C-alpha positions, 0 to 999 in steps of 0.5 A, a space after each residue: 283469135 290468131 293461131 300464132 298466139 298459142 305457140 311456145 318453144 319446147 326443147 326436143 329433149 323434153 319430149 318423152 320417148 319412153 314411159 316411166 317404169 312406174 305409172 304414178 311416179 311422174 311429176 305433177 304441176 299444179 296450177 291454181 286458176 284463182 291465185 295463179 300459184 304453181 306447185 310442183 308435186 309427184 303424181 301420187 300427191 294428187 290425193 291432196 287435192 280431192 275433197 269427200 264428195 268430189 267426182 273423178 271422171 275418166 275415159 275408158 276407151 281402149 287403144 287398138 293396135 291400129 297401125 298396119 304395115 305392108 308392101 306394094 308389088 314393087 316391094 316399097 313399104 306401106 303404112 296404114 293407120 285404121 281410123 274407123 270401121 265401116 263394116 266387118 272388113 272395110 276401114 277408113 284409114 290414112 295411107 303412107 305413101 299417099 301415092 298408092 293407087 286406087 284399086 291397088 292391093 297391098 300385101 300385109 306383113 302377116 303374109 296371109 292378109 292383103 288390103 285393097 284400096 277402094 277409094 282415095 281422098 285425103 284422110 278418107 281412104 277406104 281399104 278392104 281386108 281380105 285373106 282371113 275371116 276374123 280381121 279383128 284377130 289379125 289386127 290385135 295380133 299383127 297390128 302395132 300400137 299407133 304411137 304419135 309421130 313425135 315419139 321417134 321410134 317404132 312401137 314395141 311390145 311393152 307399148 301395148 301395156 304402157 300406152 293404155 290406161 289400166 282401166 281401158 275397156 272399150 276398143 275403138 281409140 287410135 290414141 290413148 287418153 294420156 292424162 289417165 296413163 298415170 293412174 294405177 289400180 292401187 291409186 284409184 282404190 285409195 281415191 275411192 277410199 277417200 270418199 271420192 266418186 270414180 266413174 267412167 265415160 267413153 270417147 274413142 280418141 280419133 283423128 279429130 283430137 289430133 287434126 292440126 289447125 290450119 286456119 290462121 284464125 282458130 275459130 275457122 277450125 272444124 273438129 272431126 266427130 268422135 264417138 262417145 257414150 255417157 251412161 245414165 248412172 254417170 250423168 246422174 252422179 255428176 248432176 248430184 255432185 254439182 247440186 251438192 256444191 262438190 267438184 267434178 274432176 275431168 281426166 283429160 281433154 277427151 273427158 272434158 269435151 264429152 261432159 261439156 258437149 252434153 252439159 251445156 245447159 248445166 245438167 247432164 243426161 244419158 247420151 250416145 253419139 258423136 261430138 265435134 265440140 271445139 273448145 277454145 278461149 271464150 268457151 263457157 265451162 258448165 260441168 268441169 271444175 278441175 282438169 287433169 291433163 298432160 302437156 300438149 303440143 303448141 298450136 293444137 286443139 288440146 292446147 287451146 282447150 287448156 288455155 280456155 280452161 285456165 286462161 292463155 297467159 296463165 297456161 303459157 306461164 305454167 308451161 314456161 315453168 315446166 320447161 325450166 323445171 325440165 318436165 317431160 312433155 306429151 303422151 308419155 310425159 308428166 301431168 298437170 292439174 288445173 284447179 
């Protein structure tokens, strides 16, 4: 299965650089897997696609302001992306520029905190913070929201709100589960009143979700592990939904990966751990019936997941339609519902 089979051309002007003023004012492309029909809706029309007794499952991870800026002794700028906490003051991270030396100290922009490079190995650099006891407070105050590279601007104060779902609860993600950015508290309330179960799991979106596929044969790609939590109550609710012949709507690829990683025997149980599940065409979905997602980068693990769910040819057809219709793409872009 060649990586080039999952490519498409996107005009740069369709990559959303800013969020819309109203979360649920985005557009919604609806793709019916059985008929191949494509419909164009507003996101608020998603209510039309639920039936009483269906379950809507969302990822309540919270994005931390994980991008830290500083300077070397030479005055050269340094950017640090925190990936994983190892202990109270030590983090696994990415560092730019990569020529930073082992043992080098970086003066961070706050002026009171510094970071020392403890080890260097591609995306497994370790740094240790010094200068303040409460590093969490420093990160939340002085860190910047880690917007993806295709957003060609610096993160601004409003991104702390808009690049976060309204139901974000558990700190730990370095990227937003973007399919959930379209929901408001009011819309979720309307969904519940319609007899739909609305529940949450947690997967901390990390480097694994965005790590590029470098092998020509996609099967050779290895996902990096990401932490997740699926509670007993939510697992039981989803099992009941399936038993009653109702549908499970997964909000986003991260939610999908948790449900399918835990439920490959066709039934869910409570679980907390890490998953490196890589979903590509040929995968047998056991839990997820409908998928709400944004539009994804070509040749990415996310794009392969939606191709696995709806079929490569149908997804490429839908993307072509979205491009013709000038939908907004990627993190701050419009949404797609696959039923």
